[in-house]
C-alpha positions as a LaTeX table, in Angstrom:
\begin{tabular}{lrrr}
\hline
Residue & $x$ (\AA) & $y$ (\AA) & $z$ (\AA) \\
\hline
Met1 & $-59.92$ & 224.16 & $-208.64$ \\
Asp2 & $-59.21$ & 220.55 & $-207.45$ \\
Ala3 & $-61.96$ & 219.24 & $-205.31$ \\
Ile4 & $-61.02$ & 219.35 & $-201.36$ \\
Val5 & $-62.34$ & 217.50 & $-198.79$ \\
Tyr6 & $-63.69$ & 219.33 & $-196.17$ \\
Thr7 & $-65.12$ & 216.91 & $-193.32$ \\
Ala8 & $-68.16$ & 218.24 & $-191.08$ \\
Arg9 & $-68.08$ & 217.28 & $-187.35$ \\
Ala10 & $-71.73$ & 215.58 & $-186.08$ \\
Lys11 & $-73.59$ & 217.69 & $-184.80$ \\
Ala12 & $-77.14$ & 216.59 & $-183.17$ \\
Ala13 & $-79.92$ & 217.41 & $-185.28$ \\
Pro14 & $-83.65$ & 218.90 & $-184.90$ \\
Ala15 & $-85.88$ & 216.10 & $-183.82$ \\
Leu16 & $-87.18$ & 213.90 & $-186.70$ \\
Gly17 & $-89.96$ & 216.31 & $-188.29$ \\
Glu18 & $-88.81$ & 219.22 & $-186.71$ \\
Pro19 & $-88.43$ & 222.70 & $-188.68$ \\
Ile20 & $-85.50$ & 224.23 & $-188.82$ \\
Val21 & $-86.57$ & 227.67 & $-188.84$ \\
Val22 & $-89.77$ & 229.01 & $-188.09$ \\
Ala23 & $-91.31$ & 232.19 & $-188.41$ \\
Arg24 & $-95.07$ & 233.36 & $-187.27$ \\
Glu25 & $-96.24$ & 236.72 & $-188.85$ \\
Leu26 & $-93.44$ & 238.44 & $-188.91$ \\
Ala27 & $-93.68$ & 242.41 & $-189.30$ \\
Phe28 & $-91.34$ & 244.94 & $-188.94$ \\
Thr29 & $-92.05$ & 249.10 & $-188.98$ \\
Val30 & $-89.79$ & 251.61 & $-188.45$ \\
Ala31 & $-90.84$ & 255.80 & $-188.80$ \\
Ser32 & $-90.07$ & 257.82 & $-191.37$ \\
Thr33 & $-91.14$ & 261.31 & $-191.80$ \\
Ala34 & $-94.51$ & 260.35 & $-193.43$ \\
Gly35 & $-95.69$ & 258.16 & $-191.08$ \\
Glu36 & $-94.59$ & 254.47 & $-190.05$ \\
Val37 & $-93.51$ & 252.35 & $-193.02$ \\
Asn38 & $-94.64$ & 248.17 & $-192.99$ \\
Ile39 & $-91.18$ & 246.75 & $-194.44$ \\
Leu40 & $-92.74$ & 243.46 & $-193.37$ \\
Arg41 & $-96.20$ & 241.98 & $-192.96$ \\
Gly42 & $-98.05$ & 238.58 & $-191.76$ \\
Val43 & $-94.91$ & 236.72 & $-192.84$ \\
Ser44 & $-95.48$ & 233.12 & $-192.01$ \\
Phe45 & $-93.16$ & 230.01 & $-193.26$ \\
Asp46 & $-91.34$ & 226.57 & $-191.94$ \\
Ile47 & $-88.34$ & 226.07 & $-193.11$ \\
Ala48 & $-87.02$ & 222.04 & $-193.05$ \\
Pro49 & $-83.46$ & 221.04 & $-191.85$ \\
Gly50 & $-81.45$ & 220.72 & $-195.16$ \\
Glu51 & $-84.04$ & 222.58 & $-197.00$ \\
Ala52 & $-82.46$ & 225.49 & $-199.42$ \\
Val53 & $-84.77$ & 228.29 & $-200.26$ \\
Gly54 & $-84.42$ & 230.79 & $-202.25$ \\
Ile55 & $-86.29$ & 234.65 & $-201.24$ \\
Val56 & $-86.90$ & 236.75 & $-204.15$ \\
Gly57 & $-88.59$ & 239.74 & $-205.13$ \\
Pro58 & $-88.37$ & 243.33 & $-206.10$ \\
Ser59 & $-86.43$ & 246.36 & $-204.41$ \\
Gly60 & $-87.65$ & 247.47 & $-200.73$ \\
Ser61 & $-89.99$ & 243.92 & $-200.89$ \\
Gly62 & $-88.75$ & 242.51 & $-197.73$ \\
Lys63 & $-86.15$ & 240.67 & $-198.49$ \\
Ser64 & $-82.96$ & 241.70 & $-196.60$ \\
Thr65 & $-84.82$ & 242.58 & $-193.59$ \\
Leu66 & $-86.65$ & 239.40 & $-193.25$ \\
Met67 & $-82.67$ & 238.17 & $-193.11$ \\
Met68 & $-81.72$ & 240.12 & $-190.84$ \\
Leu69 & $-84.84$ & 239.10 & $-188.14$ \\
Leu70 & $-83.75$ & 235.51 & $-189.12$ \\
Ala71 & $-80.28$ & 236.08 & $-187.92$ \\
Gly72 & $-81.48$ & 237.85 & $-184.66$ \\
Leu73 & $-79.33$ & 240.49 & $-186.59$ \\
Glu74 & $-83.03$ & 242.57 & $-185.92$ \\
Arg75 & $-85.73$ & 242.30 & $-183.83$ \\
Pro76 & $-89.20$ & 242.40 & $-184.97$ \\
Thr77 & $-91.85$ & 244.83 & $-184.73$ \\
Ala78 & $-94.71$ & 241.64 & $-184.02$ \\
Gly79 & $-94.45$ & 237.99 & $-184.19$ \\
Thr80 & $-91.54$ & 235.33 & $-183.78$ \\
Val81 & $-88.52$ & 233.80 & $-185.19$ \\
Arg82 & $-87.48$ & 230.26 & $-184.38$ \\
Val83 & $-84.37$ & 228.52 & $-185.48$ \\
Ala84 & $-82.68$ & 226.03 & $-183.96$ \\
Arg85 & $-85.07$ & 225.04 & $-181.44$ \\
His86 & $-84.01$ & 228.72 & $-180.00$ \\
Asp87 & $-87.03$ & 231.29 & $-179.60$ \\
Leu88 & $-85.36$ & 234.47 & $-180.66$ \\
Gly89 & $-87.73$ & 236.99 & $-179.03$ \\
Ala90 & $-86.45$ & 235.23 & $-175.94$ \\
Leu91 & $-82.68$ & 236.48 & $-176.29$ \\
Asp92 & $-80.88$ & 239.11 & $-175.08$ \\
Glu93 & $-78.06$ & 240.75 & $-176.76$ \\
Asp94 & $-75.85$ & 238.36 & $-174.96$ \\
Ala95 & $-77.31$ & 235.49 & $-176.01$ \\
Leu96 & $-78.19$ & 236.44 & $-179.08$ \\
Ala97 & $-74.65$ & 237.16 & $-180.77$ \\
Arg98 & $-74.10$ & 233.11 & $-178.78$ \\
Phe99 & $-76.72$ & 231.71 & $-179.93$ \\
Arg100 & $-75.21$ & 233.02 & $-183.82$ \\
Arg101 & $-72.45$ & 231.54 & $-183.54$ \\
Ala102 & $-73.40$ & 228.63 & $-183.06$ \\
His103 & $-76.08$ & 228.50 & $-185.68$ \\
Val104 & $-75.89$ & 230.83 & $-188.06$ \\
Gly105 & $-73.91$ & 231.71 & $-191.23$ \\
Val106 & $-74.00$ & 234.52 & $-192.87$ \\
Val107 & $-72.82$ & 236.54 & $-195.86$ \\
Phe108 & $-73.80$ & 239.76 & $-197.28$ \\
Gln109 & $-73.07$ & 240.84 & $-200.94$ \\
Ala110 & $-70.23$ & 243.19 & $-199.34$ \\
Phe111 & $-67.60$ & 241.37 & $-198.14$ \\
His112 & $-67.54$ & 242.72 & $-194.09$ \\
Leu113 & $-63.51$ & 241.23 & $-193.40$ \\
Ile114 & $-61.53$ & 243.19 & $-191.32$ \\
Pro115 & $-59.25$ & 245.16 & $-193.01$ \\
Thr116 & $-57.19$ & 244.83 & $-190.10$ \\
Met117 & $-56.52$ & 240.98 & $-189.88$ \\
Thr118 & $-55.26$ & 238.10 & $-192.69$ \\
Ala119 & $-57.21$ & 236.03 & $-194.87$ \\
Glu120 & $-56.67$ & 233.26 & $-191.57$ \\
Glu121 & $-57.49$ & 235.63 & $-188.81$ \\
Asn122 & $-60.63$ & 236.70 & $-190.10$ \\
Val123 & $-62.32$ & 233.26 & $-190.68$ \\
Ala124 & $-60.64$ & 232.55 & $-187.36$ \\
Val125 & $-62.76$ & 234.71 & $-185.59$ \\
Pro126 & $-66.05$ & 233.50 & $-184.81$ \\
Leu127 & $-64.59$ & 230.41 & $-183.14$ \\
Glu128 & $-61.99$ & 233.06 & $-181.31$ \\
Phe129 & $-64.89$ & 234.14 & $-179.89$ \\
Ala130 & $-66.44$ & 230.32 & $-178.78$ \\
Gly131 & $-63.07$ & 229.72 & $-177.03$ \\
Arg132 & $-62.47$ & 227.38 & $-179.53$ \\
Arg133 & $-58.81$ & 225.89 & $-179.27$ \\
Asp134 & $-58.65$ & 224.48 & $-182.42$ \\
Ala135 & $-59.97$ & 228.28 & $-184.59$ \\
Phe136 & $-56.67$ & 228.11 & $-186.91$ \\
Ser137 & $-56.65$ & 224.63 & $-187.73$ \\
Arg138 & $-60.40$ & 224.73 & $-188.33$ \\
Ala139 & $-59.50$ & 228.01 & $-190.65$ \\
Arg140 & $-56.95$ & 226.74 & $-192.47$ \\
Glu141 & $-60.00$ & 223.96 & $-193.74$ \\
Ala142 & $-62.16$ & 226.20 & $-194.21$ \\
Leu143 & $-60.15$ & 228.18 & $-196.63$ \\
Ala144 & $-58.91$ & 225.31 & $-198.04$ \\
Ala145 & $-62.79$ & 224.33 & $-199.25$ \\
Val146 & $-63.02$ & 227.63 & $-201.01$ \\
Gly147 & $-59.09$ & 227.32 & $-202.42$ \\
Leu148 & $-57.66$ & 229.97 & $-200.59$ \\
Ala149 & $-55.60$ & 227.58 & $-198.89$ \\
His150 & $-52.14$ & 229.95 & $-200.76$ \\
Arg151 & $-54.05$ & 233.02 & $-199.44$ \\
Leu152 & $-53.60$ & 232.39 & $-195.65$ \\
Cys153 & $-51.95$ & 235.24 & $-195.28$ \\
His154 & $-53.37$ & 237.59 & $-197.37$ \\
Tyr155 & $-55.31$ & 240.76 & $-195.73$ \\
Pro156 & $-58.43$ & 241.82 & $-197.16$ \\
Ala157 & $-56.68$ & 245.08 & $-199.45$ \\
Gln158 & $-54.63$ & 241.77 & $-201.70$ \\
Leu159 & $-57.37$ & 239.83 & $-202.28$ \\
Ser160 & $-59.79$ & 240.26 & $-205.38$ \\
Gly161 & $-63.21$ & 240.66 & $-204.84$ \\
Gly162 & $-64.13$ & 236.99 & $-205.70$ \\
Glu163 & $-61.57$ & 235.91 & $-203.42$ \\
Gln164 & $-62.73$ & 238.54 & $-200.64$ \\
Gln165 & $-66.17$ & 237.07 & $-201.11$ \\
Arg166 & $-65.06$ & 233.45 & $-201.08$ \\
Val167 & $-62.82$ & 234.23 & $-197.22$ \\
Ala168 & $-66.91$ & 235.28 & $-196.42$ \\
Leu169 & $-68.06$ & 232.29 & $-196.89$ \\
Ala170 & $-65.65$ & 230.26 & $-195.80$ \\
Arg171 & $-66.09$ & 232.74 & $-192.26$ \\
Ala172 & $-69.40$ & 232.30 & $-192.64$ \\
Val173 & $-69.50$ & 227.97 & $-192.23$ \\
Val174 & $-66.37$ & 227.46 & $-190.26$ \\
Ala175 & $-68.83$ & 226.71 & $-187.50$ \\
Glu176 & $-70.55$ & 224.38 & $-189.87$ \\
Pro177 & $-74.11$ & 226.19 & $-189.70$ \\
Ala178 & $-77.56$ & 224.84 & $-188.78$ \\
Leu179 & $-79.26$ & 227.66 & $-190.81$ \\
Leu180 & $-76.46$ & 229.47 & $-194.07$ \\
Leu181 & $-78.01$ & 233.03 & $-194.92$ \\
Ala182 & $-76.93$ & 234.49 & $-198.08$ \\
Asp183 & $-78.24$ & 238.16 & $-199.38$ \\
Glu184 & $-77.22$ & 238.98 & $-202.83$ \\
Pro185 & $-73.96$ & 236.94 & $-202.09$ \\
Thr186 & $-72.71$ & 237.83 & $-205.74$ \\
Gly187 & $-74.34$ & 241.22 & $-206.37$ \\
Asn188 & $-70.09$ & 243.04 & $-205.86$ \\
Leu189 & $-68.78$ & 240.24 & $-208.27$ \\
Asp190 & $-68.32$ & 239.48 & $-211.78$ \\
Leu191 & $-70.28$ & 236.95 & $-213.70$ \\
Ala192 & $-66.97$ & 234.58 & $-213.86$ \\
Asn193 & $-66.38$ & 235.12 & $-209.90$ \\
Gly194 & $-70.54$ & 235.28 & $-209.07$ \\
Ala195 & $-71.09$ & 231.91 & $-210.23$ \\
Ala196 & $-67.70$ & 230.59 & $-208.99$ \\
Val197 & $-68.82$ & 231.50 & $-205.42$ \\
Ile198 & $-72.07$ & 230.32 & $-205.81$ \\
Asp199 & $-71.47$ & 226.49 & $-207.12$ \\
Leu200 & $-68.82$ & 227.17 & $-203.95$ \\
Ile201 & $-72.14$ & 227.91 & $-201.76$ \\
Phe202 & $-74.60$ & 225.36 & $-202.69$ \\
Asp203 & $-71.18$ & 222.31 & $-203.10$ \\
Leu204 & $-70.48$ & 223.16 & $-199.32$ \\
Arg205 & $-74.55$ & 223.00 & $-198.74$ \\
Ala206 & $-74.27$ & 219.50 & $-199.68$ \\
Arg207 & $-71.55$ & 218.56 & $-198.08$ \\
Leu208 & $-72.08$ & 220.17 & $-194.47$ \\
Gly209 & $-76.01$ & 219.02 & $-194.48$ \\
Thr210 & $-76.02$ & 223.05 & $-194.05$ \\
Thr211 & $-80.26$ & 224.85 & $-194.76$ \\
Leu212 & $-79.55$ & 227.78 & $-196.91$ \\
Val213 & $-81.43$ & 230.67 & $-197.61$ \\
Leu214 & $-80.63$ & 232.62 & $-200.66$ \\
Ile215 & $-81.96$ & 236.27 & $-201.32$ \\
Thr216 & $-81.41$ & 236.99 & $-204.93$ \\
His217 & $-83.13$ & 239.08 & $-207.44$ \\
Asp218 & $-82.08$ & 236.49 & $-209.87$ \\
Pro219 & $-84.84$ & 234.06 & $-210.77$ \\
Ala220 & $-82.14$ & 231.77 & $-212.96$ \\
Leu221 & $-79.91$ & 231.60 & $-209.28$ \\
Ala222 & $-83.12$ & 231.49 & $-207.17$ \\
Gln223 & $-84.34$ & 227.95 & $-208.84$ \\
Arg224 & $-81.30$ & 226.12 & $-207.67$ \\
Cys225 & $-82.62$ & 226.45 & $-204.54$ \\
Gly226 & $-85.51$ & 223.39 & $-204.08$ \\
Arg227 & $-88.17$ & 226.25 & $-202.97$ \\
Ile228 & $-88.77$ & 229.84 & $-203.83$ \\
Ile229 & $-90.62$ & 232.58 & $-201.26$ \\
Ser230 & $-91.45$ & 235.73 & $-203.22$ \\
Leu231 & $-92.34$ & 238.44 & $-201.55$ \\
Ala232 & $-93.84$ & 241.50 & $-202.73$ \\
Asp233 & $-94.81$ & 244.67 & $-200.36$ \\
Gly234 & $-93.25$ & 242.98 & $-197.48$ \\
Arg235 & $-95.98$ & 240.09 & $-198.01$ \\
Ile236 & $-95.41$ & 236.40 & $-198.98$ \\
Val237 & $-97.26$ & 236.51 & $-202.56$ \\
Ser238 & $-95.61$ & 232.45 & $-203.80$ \\
Asp239 & $-94.28$ & 229.80 & $-201.80$ \\
Arg240 & $-93.52$ & 226.89 & $-204.46$ \\
Arg241 & $-91.34$ & 223.83 & $-204.53$ \\
Val242 & $-89.23$ & 224.00 & $-208.14$ \\
Gly243 & $-87.31$ & 220.94 & $-209.91$ \\
\hline
\end{tabular}
């Protein structure tokens, strides 16, 4: 695939030395027939602007729940989350939706595309909600950046799994978020398509200067990040630099 220049628009940067993510004593508890289940307990860390952080741990360790808290898609039972200077606990649901559109891009294992919309329409959706007049021109740029300029008018059912995940990635980065969250983004792909999607994630992250939090069960993939946070039983068991 030929390289395509994806030009980032300038955005206000955090103050020098200010973390883009601040998590303090995060806890997340759910009820069950056997009593309360502590999915996260006492999780604290900072992430600097532009970092790439891998979150690893066994199934049930709390990785995906942590990502949902960072995205403002769930609220912690206790503790605080600040992202791009916003205290997520202080925002109501409408404000959280605006915050996500402006600051956070999310790529899930499942593609979560709208089946009745074309690739171009799927990518334009977050910009349309934000009232952007350039929604479709930006969507076309983002799709070109992931090698899908020739698939603008195709519906999800007409795309391969790898192509659908690239559409989802284009949608996640189209607003040039300060924070990109990827939860097992290759989990539904074969090795070749998975490798291509991961290369695109790291390429776009470098070009846009976006902070990346990558949740993965693959230690080799986590090694591509500059830092690895390991979870077990809802707690951080290690936080180390790599490379």
